[in-house]
C-alpha positions as YAML, in Angstrom:
chain: A
units: angstrom
residues:
- id: 1
  name: UNK
  ca: [-122.32, -210.88, 177.80]
- id: 2
  name: UNK
  ca: [-118.89, -212.73, 176.55]
- id: 3
  name: UNK
  ca: [-119.53, -211.32, 172.77]
- id: 4
  name: UNK
  ca: [-117.36, -207.85, 171.79]
- id: 5
  name: UNK
  ca: [-120.01, -206.00, 170.28]
- id: 6
  name: UNK
  ca: [-123.12, -205.63, 172.15]
- id: 7
  name: UNK
  ca: [-126.50, -206.97, 170.66]
- id: 8
  name: UNK
  ca: [-128.21, -203.66, 172.05]
- id: 9
  name: UNK
  ca: [-126.60, -200.28, 173.39]
- id: 10
  name: UNK
  ca: [-126.13, -199.85, 177.10]
- id: 11
  name: UNK
  ca: [-127.08, -196.90, 178.53]
- id: 12
  name: UNK
  ca: [-125.74, -195.27, 181.93]
- id: 13
  name: UNK
  ca: [-126.08, -191.72, 183.60]
- id: 14
  name: UNK
  ca: [-123.49, -189.48, 183.62]
- id: 15
  name: UNK
  ca: [-124.18, -186.48, 186.17]
- id: 16
  name: UNK
  ca: [-127.32, -184.63, 185.20]
- id: 17
  name: UNK
  ca: [-126.11, -183.36, 182.23]
- id: 18
  name: UNK
  ca: [-124.05, -186.76, 180.58]
- id: 19
  name: UNK
  ca: [-125.57, -190.12, 179.05]
- id: 20
  name: UNK
  ca: [-123.17, -192.87, 178.45]
- id: 21
  name: UNK
  ca: [-123.90, -195.45, 175.22]
- id: 22
  name: UNK
  ca: [-122.01, -198.40, 175.56]
- id: 23
  name: UNK
  ca: [-121.54, -200.81, 172.91]
- id: 24
  name: UNK
  ca: [-119.15, -203.09, 173.91]
- id: 25
  name: UNK
  ca: [-116.77, -204.41, 176.82]
- id: 26
  name: UNK
  ca: [-113.50, -204.39, 175.44]
- id: 27
  name: UNK
  ca: [-110.83, -202.36, 172.88]
- id: 28
  name: UNK
  ca: [-112.23, -204.03, 169.83]
- id: 29
  name: UNK
  ca: [-111.89, -202.54, 165.97]
- id: 30
  name: UNK
  ca: [-115.90, -203.59, 165.26]
- id: 31
  name: UNK
  ca: [-116.39, -202.05, 168.66]
- id: 32
  name: UNK
  ca: [-114.68, -199.15, 168.31]
- id: 33
  name: UNK
  ca: [-116.79, -198.95, 164.18]
- id: 34
  name: UNK
  ca: [-119.47, -198.87, 165.86]
- id: 35
  name: UNK
  ca: [-118.97, -196.16, 168.00]
- id: 36
  name: UNK
  ca: [-117.44, -194.11, 165.32]
- id: 37
  name: UNK
  ca: [-120.48, -194.62, 162.68]
- id: 38
  name: UNK
  ca: [-122.89, -193.40, 165.48]
- id: 39
  name: UNK
  ca: [-120.52, -190.29, 166.39]
- id: 40
  name: UNK
  ca: [-120.89, -189.28, 162.64]
- id: 41
  name: UNK
  ca: [-124.82, -189.41, 162.34]
- id: 42
  name: UNK
  ca: [-125.01, -187.76, 165.22]
- id: 43
  name: UNK
  ca: [-123.04, -185.12, 164.21]
- id: 44
  name: UNK
  ca: [-124.48, -184.82, 160.71]
- id: 45
  name: UNK
  ca: [-127.84, -184.60, 162.48]
- id: 46
  name: UNK
  ca: [-127.22, -183.09, 165.94]
- id: 47
  name: UNK
  ca: [-130.48, -184.01, 168.18]
- id: 48
  name: UNK
  ca: [-132.11, -181.15, 169.89]
- id: 49
  name: UNK
  ca: [-130.65, -180.26, 172.89]
- id: 50
  name: UNK
  ca: [-127.58, -182.30, 172.48]
- id: 51
  name: UNK
  ca: [-124.46, -180.02, 173.24]
- id: 52
  name: UNK
  ca: [-121.46, -182.37, 172.61]
- id: 53
  name: UNK
  ca: [-120.93, -185.90, 171.50]
- id: 54
  name: UNK
  ca: [-117.21, -187.98, 172.55]
- id: 55
  name: UNK
  ca: [-116.35, -190.60, 170.91]
- id: 56
  name: UNK
  ca: [-113.86, -193.13, 173.38]
- id: 57
  name: UNK
  ca: [-112.63, -196.99, 172.56]
- id: 58
  name: UNK
  ca: [-116.32, -198.84, 173.24]
- id: 59
  name: UNK
  ca: [-118.83, -196.02, 173.82]
- id: 60
  name: UNK
  ca: [-119.93, -192.49, 173.36]
- id: 61
  name: UNK
  ca: [-120.43, -190.00, 175.95]
- id: 62
  name: UNK
  ca: [-123.54, -186.98, 175.02]
- id: 63
  name: UNK
  ca: [-123.71, -183.82, 176.65]
- id: 64
  name: UNK
  ca: [-127.19, -182.40, 177.00]
- id: 65
  name: UNK
  ca: [-129.38, -179.48, 177.79]
- id: 66
  name: UNK
  ca: [-131.26, -180.97, 180.27]
- id: 67
  name: UNK
  ca: [-134.34, -177.89, 179.83]
- id: 68
  name: UNK
  ca: [-134.70, -179.35, 176.38]
- id: 69
  name: UNK
  ca: [-134.14, -182.62, 176.68]
- id: 70
  name: UNK
  ca: [-133.51, -186.06, 178.76]
- id: 71
  name: UNK
  ca: [-131.68, -189.58, 178.81]
- id: 72
  name: UNK
  ca: [-135.33, -191.26, 177.79]
- id: 73
  name: UNK
  ca: [-135.98, -189.15, 174.88]
- id: 74
  name: UNK
  ca: [-132.35, -189.87, 173.53]
- id: 75
  name: UNK
  ca: [-132.16, -193.58, 174.30]
- id: 76
  name: UNK
  ca: [-135.39, -193.33, 171.58]
- id: 77
  name: UNK
  ca: [-133.85, -191.21, 169.26]
- id: 78
  name: UNK
  ca: [-130.29, -193.23, 169.27]
- id: 79
  name: UNK
  ca: [-132.22, -196.67, 169.09]
- id: 80
  name: UNK
  ca: [-134.05, -195.06, 165.85]
- id: 81
  name: UNK
  ca: [-130.57, -194.20, 164.29]
- id: 82
  name: UNK
  ca: [-128.65, -197.11, 165.17]
- id: 83
  name: UNK
  ca: [-131.50, -199.32, 163.10]
- id: 84
  name: UNK
  ca: [-131.02, -197.03, 160.57]
- id: 85
  name: UNK
  ca: [-127.13, -197.08, 160.23]
- id: 86
  name: UNK
  ca: [-127.02, -199.55, 157.33]
- id: 87
  name: UNK
  ca: [-128.88, -196.88, 155.18]
- id: 88
  name: UNK
  ca: [-126.61, -194.57, 155.74]
- id: 89
  name: UNK
  ca: [-123.19, -193.88, 154.22]
- id: 90
  name: UNK
  ca: [-120.03, -193.59, 156.75]
- id: 91
  name: UNK
  ca: [-117.02, -191.74, 155.08]
- id: 92
  name: UNK
  ca: [-114.23, -193.76, 154.97]
- id: 93
  name: UNK
  ca: [-111.50, -193.60, 157.77]
- id: 94
  name: UNK
  ca: [-108.51, -191.06, 156.33]
- id: 95
  name: UNK
  ca: [-104.76, -192.31, 156.61]
- id: 96
  name: UNK
  ca: [-102.81, -189.88, 157.98]
- id: 97
  name: UNK
  ca: [-98.90, -190.24, 157.52]
- id: 98
  name: UNK
  ca: [-96.75, -189.35, 160.37]
- id: 99
  name: UNK
  ca: [-92.77, -188.51, 159.98]
- id: 100
  name: UNK
  ca: [-90.59, -189.38, 163.08]
- id: 101
  name: UNK
  ca: [-86.80, -189.52, 164.11]
- id: 102
  name: UNK
  ca: [-86.38, -192.14, 166.53]
- id: 103
  name: UNK
  ca: [-84.03, -192.71, 168.69]
- id: 104
  name: UNK
  ca: [-81.23, -190.32, 170.38]
- id: 105
  name: UNK
  ca: [-82.34, -187.27, 172.23]
- id: 106
  name: UNK
  ca: [-85.67, -187.42, 170.57]
- id: 107
  name: UNK
  ca: [-86.56, -191.36, 171.51]
- id: 108
  name: UNK
  ca: [-84.50, -191.58, 175.07]
- id: 109
  name: UNK
  ca: [-85.89, -194.86, 175.89]
- id: 110
  name: UNK
  ca: [-85.82, -197.05, 172.20]
- id: 111
  name: UNK
  ca: [-82.86, -199.18, 174.25]
- id: 112
  name: UNK
  ca: [-85.28, -200.12, 176.83]
- id: 113
  name: UNK
  ca: [-88.08, -200.90, 174.24]
- id: 114
  name: UNK
  ca: [-85.44, -202.81, 172.24]
- id: 115
  name: UNK
  ca: [-83.84, -204.67, 175.40]
- id: 116
  name: UNK
  ca: [-86.56, -205.33, 176.97]
- id: 117
  name: UNK
  ca: [-88.17, -207.49, 173.56]
- id: 118
  name: UNK
  ca: [-84.98, -209.14, 173.06]
- id: 119
  name: UNK
  ca: [-84.99, -206.38, 169.77]
- id: 120
  name: UNK
  ca: [-82.27, -204.32, 168.09]
- id: 121
  name: UNK
  ca: [-83.41, -200.62, 167.24]
- id: 122
  name: UNK
  ca: [-83.43, -200.84, 163.77]
- id: 123
  name: UNK
  ca: [-86.24, -203.74, 164.43]
- id: 124
  name: UNK
  ca: [-88.07, -201.60, 166.82]
- id: 125
  name: UNK
  ca: [-87.95, -199.17, 164.18]
- id: 126
  name: UNK
  ca: [-88.90, -201.19, 161.52]
- id: 127
  name: UNK
  ca: [-92.07, -203.22, 163.50]
- id: 128
  name: UNK
  ca: [-93.32, -199.44, 164.78]
- id: 129
  name: UNK
  ca: [-93.63, -198.14, 160.93]
- id: 130
  name: UNK
  ca: [-95.02, -201.68, 159.36]
- id: 131
  name: UNK
  ca: [-98.91, -201.16, 160.57]
- id: 132
  name: UNK
  ca: [-101.42, -198.51, 160.01]
- id: 133
  name: UNK
  ca: [-102.84, -197.82, 163.19]
- id: 134
  name: UNK
  ca: [-106.36, -196.99, 163.95]
- id: 135
  name: UNK
  ca: [-107.31, -193.98, 166.08]
- id: 136
  name: UNK
  ca: [-109.69, -195.59, 168.99]
- id: 137
  name: UNK
  ca: [-109.86, -192.30, 170.63]
- id: 138
  name: UNK
  ca: [-108.53, -188.57, 170.90]
- id: 139
  name: UNK
  ca: [-107.86, -187.24, 174.58]
- id: 140
  name: UNK
  ca: [-105.73, -186.83, 177.38]
- id: 141
  name: UNK
  ca: [-104.23, -183.61, 175.72]
- id: 142
  name: UNK
  ca: [-105.86, -181.83, 172.62]
- id: 143
  name: UNK
  ca: [-105.02, -184.18, 169.68]
- id: 144
  name: UNK
  ca: [-103.51, -187.14, 171.58]
- id: 145
  name: UNK
  ca: [-104.29, -190.29, 169.66]
- id: 146
  name: UNK
  ca: [-104.84, -193.71, 171.74]
- id: 147
  name: UNK
  ca: [-103.36, -195.96, 168.66]
- id: 148
  name: UNK
  ca: [-104.26, -200.02, 168.03]
- id: 149
  name: UNK
  ca: [-101.92, -202.39, 166.45]
- id: 150
  name: UNK
  ca: [-99.14, -202.21, 168.08]
- id: 151
  name: UNK
  ca: [-97.22, -205.65, 167.44]
- id: 152
  name: UNK
  ca: [-97.11, -207.39, 170.43]
- id: 153
  name: UNK
  ca: [-93.27, -207.84, 169.92]
- id: 154
  name: UNK
  ca: [-92.88, -204.14, 170.82]
- id: 155
  name: UNK
  ca: [-95.14, -204.12, 173.84]
- id: 156
  name: UNK
  ca: [-93.29, -202.44, 176.67]
- id: 157
  name: UNK
  ca: [-94.52, -200.80, 180.60]
- id: 158
  name: UNK
  ca: [-95.22, -197.50, 181.37]
- id: 159
  name: UNK
  ca: [-92.19, -195.75, 182.78]
- id: 160
  name: UNK
  ca: [-92.43, -196.36, 186.66]
- id: 161
  name: UNK
  ca: [-91.70, -192.87, 187.33]
- id: 162
  name: UNK
  ca: [-93.16, -190.46, 184.77]
- id: 163
  name: UNK
  ca: [-91.63, -187.60, 183.43]
- id: 164
  name: UNK
  ca: [-92.70, -183.94, 184.59]
- id: 165
  name: UNK
  ca: [-92.16, -182.67, 181.20]
- id: 166
  name: UNK
  ca: [-92.97, -184.68, 177.57]
- id: 167
  name: UNK
  ca: [-91.87, -182.77, 174.58]
- id: 168
  name: UNK
  ca: [-93.96, -182.09, 172.28]
- id: 169
  name: UNK
  ca: [-94.31, -184.48, 169.37]
- id: 170
  name: UNK
  ca: [-93.15, -187.04, 171.13]
- id: 171
  name: UNK
  ca: [-94.04, -190.76, 169.93]
- id: 172
  name: UNK
  ca: [-94.24, -193.52, 172.98]
- id: 173
  name: UNK
  ca: [-95.60, -196.54, 173.72]
- id: 174
  name: UNK
  ca: [-97.31, -197.85, 176.69]
- id: 175
  name: UNK
  ca: [-98.04, -201.57, 176.84]
- id: 176
  name: UNK
  ca: [-99.98, -202.27, 174.09]
- id: 177
  name: UNK
  ca: [-100.28, -199.04, 172.83]
- id: 178
  name: UNK
  ca: [-98.64, -196.17, 170.92]
- id: 179
  name: UNK
  ca: [-99.23, -192.55, 170.61]
- id: 180
  name: UNK
  ca: [-98.08, -189.13, 170.36]
- id: 181
  name: UNK
  ca: [-97.95, -186.05, 172.53]
- id: 182
  name: UNK
  ca: [-99.21, -183.27, 170.35]
- id: 183
  name: UNK
  ca: [-97.85, -180.32, 173.20]
- id: 184
  name: UNK
  ca: [-95.70, -180.77, 175.56]
- id: 185
  name: UNK
  ca: [-97.00, -182.22, 179.14]
- id: 186
  name: UNK
  ca: [-96.27, -184.81, 181.62]
- id: 187
  name: UNK
  ca: [-96.62, -188.31, 180.88]
- id: 188
  name: UNK
  ca: [-95.33, -191.86, 181.63]
- id: 189
  name: UNK
  ca: [-94.70, -193.26, 178.25]
- id: 190
  name: UNK
  ca: [-91.27, -194.97, 176.82]
- id: 191
  name: UNK
  ca: [-90.28, -192.41, 174.32]
- id: 192
  name: UNK
  ca: [-88.91, -193.68, 171.11]
- id: 193
  name: UNK
  ca: [-88.86, -191.09, 168.56]
- id: 194
  name: UNK
  ca: [-90.79, -187.38, 167.98]
- id: 195
  name: UNK
  ca: [-92.49, -186.13, 164.99]
- id: 196
  name: UNK
  ca: [-91.31, -182.59, 163.86]
- id: 197
  name: UNK
  ca: [-95.06, -182.11, 162.65]
- id: 198
  name: UNK
  ca: [-97.60, -179.97, 164.61]
- id: 199
  name: UNK
  ca: [-100.29, -181.79, 165.73]
- id: 200
  name: UNK
  ca: [-102.55, -179.29, 167.47]
- id: 201
  name: UNK
  ca: [-102.41, -176.11, 165.92]
- id: 202
  name: UNK
  ca: [-105.73, -173.89, 167.65]
- id: 203
  name: UNK
  ca: [-104.74, -171.34, 164.97]
- id: 204
  name: UNK
  ca: [-104.88, -173.31, 162.22]
- id: 205
  name: UNK
  ca: [-108.38, -173.60, 160.08]
- id: 206
  name: UNK
  ca: [-108.15, -177.25, 161.36]
- id: 207
  name: UNK
  ca: [-106.85, -177.13, 164.49]
- id: 208
  name: UNK
  ca: [-106.46, -181.38, 164.19]
- id: 209
  name: UNK
  ca: [-104.71, -183.27, 161.62]
- id: 210
  name: UNK
  ca: [-107.33, -186.25, 162.46]
- id: 211
  name: UNK
  ca: [-110.03, -187.83, 164.57]
- id: 212
  name: UNK
  ca: [-111.17, -190.79, 165.77]
- id: 213
  name: UNK
  ca: [-111.77, -193.64, 163.22]
- id: 214
  name: UNK
  ca: [-108.59, -192.37, 161.07]
- id: 215
  name: UNK
  ca: [-105.58, -194.37, 160.64]
- id: 216
  name: UNK
  ca: [-101.84, -193.35, 161.28]
- id: 217
  name: UNK
  ca: [-98.81, -194.44, 159.31]
- id: 218
  name: UNK
  ca: [-95.38, -193.28, 161.13]
- id: 219
  name: UNK
  ca: [-92.80, -192.95, 158.57]
- id: 220
  name: UNK
  ca: [-88.83, -192.99, 160.01]
- id: 221
  name: UNK
  ca: [-86.72, -190.08, 158.86]
- id: 222
  name: UNK
  ca: [-83.38, -188.35, 159.26]
- id: 223
  name: UNK
  ca: [-82.19, -185.98, 161.86]
- id: 224
  name: UNK
  ca: [-81.71, -183.78, 158.66]
- id: 225
  name: UNK
  ca: [-85.37, -184.30, 157.35]
- id: 226
  name: UNK
  ca: [-86.38, -183.47, 160.81]
- id: 227
  name: UNK
  ca: [-84.74, -180.00, 161.06]
- id: 228
  name: UNK
  ca: [-85.88, -179.21, 157.57]
- id: 229
  name: UNK
  ca: [-89.64, -180.03, 158.31]
- id: 230
  name: UNK
  ca: [-89.55, -177.72, 161.80]
- id: 231
  name: UNK
  ca: [-88.33, -174.95, 159.25]
- id: 232
  name: UNK
  ca: [-90.84, -175.57, 157.57]
- id: 233
  name: UNK
  ca: [-93.48, -175.81, 159.70]
- id: 234
  name: UNK
  ca: [-92.18, -172.83, 161.53]
- id: 235
  name: UNK
  ca: [-92.74, -170.68, 157.95]
...
């Protein structure tokens, strides 16, 4: 099927406790909106036996207790919910502003991104801050947002050799995506800046600042502003 959004959901088993529900075959905002809508509806009306709902780019992974429910029952339930989507009010996505100090020690690869795309560093920063990025999914590490909407002028391949440690808050580019490292971890993305904002804080009432379906807007800040915000975050 060539269409981005399947006319009917496709179901695949995922182990003995998982059901994968596919709504399209490409990374596309309409497909992801369907995923997000179904996830919200299911979270508001938790089906009996479902223990976890995991939205991705184009599908939902549903983890269930096989002692309580089974795939055929879940498929019937999902078909019923999908038919009612038009009757259900889905909350609009939030836009979360993320301040970023670009370049220097915070963005050691920004010159590479600029050079490979025949841009100046200032142009890289401007282009990176222009869009409102859709959060297609959150994963890899707690709170890592995979963002869609990166300008084609900034597309840059991953590093040939990943770093063994990327600092917390680093903002990077990998091919046609941009994202943020909420915690220090290995990674192969081209680093262009860093945010002082704590994206993942387990002790916080809401550990995450955003969720799949929300949007992120980057804002360039100075090194001085970065230092001030770090102090504020620590208080």
